[in-house]
ROTORKOL-163138 format. One line per 4 residues: their letters; for each residue z negated, x, y of C-alpha. Coordinates in pm, whole numbers. Example, Ala and Ser with C-alpha at 12.3 -4.5 7.8 and 13.67 -1.06 7.14 Angstrom:
# residues 2
AS> -780/1230/-450; -714/1367/-106
END
This chain:
# residues 312
XXXX> -22/815/8462; 204/504/8587; 22/252/8418; -129/-46/8517
XXXX> -430/-160/8383; -648/-509/8386; -894/-735/8188; -733/-940/7920
XXXX> -717/-1305/7939; -1000/-1505/8074; -1273/-1373/7888; -1434/-984/7907
XXXX> -1265/-821/7644; -1481/-515/7433; -1582/-247/7635; -1249/-5/7686
XXXX> -956/-269/7587; -749/-281/7903; -367/-437/7930; -102/-150/8023
XXXX> 238/-185/8187; 508/81/8260; 749/-58/8510; 1016/259/8437
XXXX> 956/371/8082; 1238/673/8139; 1066/757/8452; 705/742/8277
XXXX> 805/990/7956; 1038/1195/8184; 702/1341/8393; 470/1572/8181
XXXX> 612/1506/7851; 790/1707/7602; 995/1563/7266; 905/1717/6929
XXXX> 1122/1822/6707; 1012/1817/6348; 1220/2057/6074; 1203/1739/5854
XXXX> 1332/1440/5978; 1082/1111/6054; 1179/822/5853; 1463/655/6106
XXXX> 1565/270/6140; 1894/375/6185; 2088/555/5899; 2301/726/6123
XXXX> 2060/884/6410; 1698/953/6471; 1580/666/6631; 1202/711/6636
XXXX> 1098/1023/6882; 744/1184/6924; 678/1275/7279; 361/1512/7361
XXXX> 182/1553/7676; -81/1837/7676; -400/1869/7845; -521/2145/8051
XXXX> -751/2308/7781; -597/2500/7531; -479/2387/7150; -739/2505/6985
XXXX> -787/2608/6571; -953/2417/6315; -991/2542/5953; -1095/2286/5659
XXXX> -1284/2284/5358; -959/2309/5189; -827/2645/5377; -567/2482/5596
XXXX> -564/2597/5950; -505/2286/6177; -439/2215/6545; -688/2036/6728
XXXX> -580/1907/7108; -780/1850/7407; -894/1612/7649; -590/1468/7868
XXXX> -344/1551/7573; -135/1217/7451; 112/1159/7211; 370/877/7198
XXXX> 541/744/6865; 890/596/7061; 1120/384/6834; 1495/310/6967
XXXX> 1711/57/6858; 2130/8/6985; 2367/277/7071; 2506/455/7349
XXXX> 2419/274/7721; 2250/-35/7486; 1998/197/7337; 1640/99/7437
XXXX> 1295/130/7348; 1146/-155/7072; 765/-18/6990; 582/259/7164
XXXX> 255/357/6956; 39/678/7070; -301/778/7156; -475/985/7421
XXXX> -758/1207/7436; -1004/1169/7695; -1266/1454/7876; -1582/1276/7717
XXXX> -1428/1376/7368; -1319/1007/7287; -985/916/7229; -813/593/7283
XXXX> -483/403/7151; -195/183/7278; 72/-6/7156; 349/-130/7370
XXXX> 627/-359/7410; 948/-388/7625; 906/-775/7790; 1324/-795/7749
XXXX> 1580/-657/7556; 1766/-424/7779; 1717/-57/7848; 1522/-85/8168
XXXX> 1274/-335/8057; 919/-290/8169; 695/-231/7854; 379/-409/7798
XXXX> 106/-360/7595; -331/-243/7497; -506/1/7527; -859/57/7312
XXXX> -1091/288/7213; -1034/487/6878; -1247/412/6640; -1389/99/6738
XXXX> -1325/-156/6512; -1403/-508/6718; -1187/-331/6997; -921/-248/6758
XXXX> -948/-599/6632; -952/-742/7002; -615/-539/7138; -463/-656/6810
XXXX> -538/-1026/6887; -411/-989/7274; -127/-824/7179; 5/-1077/6985
XXXX> -53/-1375/7175; 159/-1139/7404; 447/-1074/7163; 467/-1457/7057
XXXX> 604/-1507/7445; 844/-1212/7435; 1219/-1159/7231; 1283/-1105/6968
XXXX> 999/-1325/6820; 1088/-1637/7062; 1417/-1653/6902; 1294/-1666/6519
XXXX> 1201/-1958/6275; 837/-2015/6232; 844/-1849/5881; 1048/-1514/5980
XXXX> 881/-1518/6309; 484/-1531/6114; 609/-1216/5854; 688/-1028/6179
XXXX> 407/-1099/6413; 193/-1003/6061; 342/-716/6006; 275/-598/6314
XXXX> -94/-677/6291; -90/-451/5991; 88/-175/6148; -177/-153/6425
XXXX> -409/11/6258; -412/338/6397; -734/492/6277; -640/375/5930
XXXX> -373/634/5917; -449/871/6173; -764/1023/6003; -857/1385/6137
XXXX> -767/1665/5934; -579/1448/5665; -474/1636/5361; -121/1621/5263
XXXX> -70/1318/4985; 66/1498/4626; 54/1118/4469; 275/863/4603
XXXX> 9/621/4843; -270/834/4795; -358/795/5151; -147/500/5237
XXXX> 218/468/5355; 181/815/5538; 244/1137/5304; 225/1365/5568
XXXX> -123/1556/5671; -294/1526/5989; -435/1799/6248; -756/1820/6352
XXXX> -715/1541/6622; -600/1284/6350; -211/1338/6468; 104/1412/6229
XXXX> 401/1508/6460; 243/1848/6585; 177/2008/6246; 520/1879/6132
XXXX> 673/2116/6405; 506/2395/6243; 619/2365/5896; 934/2414/5712
XXXX> 835/2264/5388; 662/1941/5413; 617/1605/5231; 897/1357/5272
XXXX> 785/997/5397; 905/675/5182; 812/458/5476; 1060/321/5723
XXXX> 1438/255/5702; 1598/547/5666; 1534/883/5511; 1790/1082/5731
XXXX> 1685/1416/5499; 1949/1296/5204; 2197/1320/5428; 2123/1683/5603
XXXX> 2260/2009/5445; 1989/2183/5573; 1715/2029/5391; 1643/2028/4994
XXXX> 1359/1844/4801; 1194/1897/4537; 900/1792/4283; 647/2118/4178
XXXX> 951/2355/4177; 1228/2089/4028; 1488/1925/4241; 1375/1555/4339
XXXX> 1594/1295/4200; 1796/1045/4440; 1746/683/4362; 1810/363/4507
XXXX> 1536/166/4635; 1717/-127/4753; 2068/-159/4837; 2272/91/4964
XXXX> 1944/268/5094; 1858/595/4873; 1553/765/4855; 1426/1130/4712
XXXX> 1147/1033/4411; 938/1246/4181; 953/1092/3790; 563/1132/3722
XXXX> 465/934/4089; 401/1285/4300; 542/1355/4686; 885/1548/4701
XXXX> 839/1789/4916; 1128/1906/5175; 1243/2219/5269; 1429/2364/5557
XXXX> 1693/2631/5560; 1730/2766/5890; 2061/2992/5794; 2212/2644/5692
XXXX> 2085/2454/5991; 2200/2687/6272; 2561/2676/6073; 2562/2326/6086
XXXX> 2301/2204/6346; 2223/2464/6589; 2139/2223/6850; 1843/2125/6619
XXXX> 1762/2451/6558; 1729/2534/6922; 1503/2218/6943; 1257/2287/6676
XXXX> 1210/2617/6841; 1158/2486/7172; 878/2263/7045; 740/2542/6868
XXXX> 765/2754/7163; 581/2477/7364; 272/2447/7111; 243/2802/7091
XXXX> 228/2895/7422; -59/2624/7497; -265/2750/7224; -582/2951/7231
XXXX> -621/3334/7062; -722/3211/6743; -477/2923/6719; -158/3154/6844
XXXX> -291/3445/6528; -222/3109/6303; 55/2978/6385; 268/3281/6607
XXXX> 488/3348/6265; 629/2976/6259; 820/3184/6534; 958/3432/6319
XXXX> 1304/3193/6234; 1350/3124/6665; 1313/3504/6718; 1648/3611/6525
END
């Protein structure tokens, strides 16, 4: 991968904490990565388009199956797999990356997390960031501290007044607790905030997006700027079989909610999707074929039925 690694600062950081730099982001995710299209839209900072994307590079080992105590079949990814969440801002030629967060699974069975930000506010700006080992609190704290020091000298933080700047940096630090969200084989939340801000469950590797790709029904998230599912004619939401309510959570921003405090569940209607957005239907199918094609026999047996809507 096109990553330059270095030690952080003058003092030796904890083992595994390294600095990252990607000179050409477009080329980086264009080599060996594929975008995952989920049936239910992920939260987006934009009301009009999906400005959060998840890209995955699969390792050489087959994607395996783990059946948990809850009876739910979950995917497990092998060494060399990397999944990245890319967040964008702007439109057209001005569209640019503003945040990257991801995880990589190593040959020794361990994993690492990483976060990157652009050094300038332009589409071709290099990215800088930190990488640290999963499930090692001192490493995560050191990586976050190093990243905060770097961000303080980068836009947009350099343009902010002290109060907003401090709140923005504190928000970054809070969101950098990757292990807190990415617990392995975590079930879906059925009650709001039962496991934190993310309601979808994880796979056996702690990732959200791959299992989301394989599911036509899944919890509706409440975090982020906008829920684009509300305006998608192929998506409906329910609460224990009853339609979910639409509620204005802040001026001009609507969310689905259940009156009993439960988590709304969104469902995709494939017939409507093919009629209203055939390109997105094809993208979902391409993502499912990518994952199923990389699975071992047990995982294929469990997840091959998800290809049925794609074979019609």
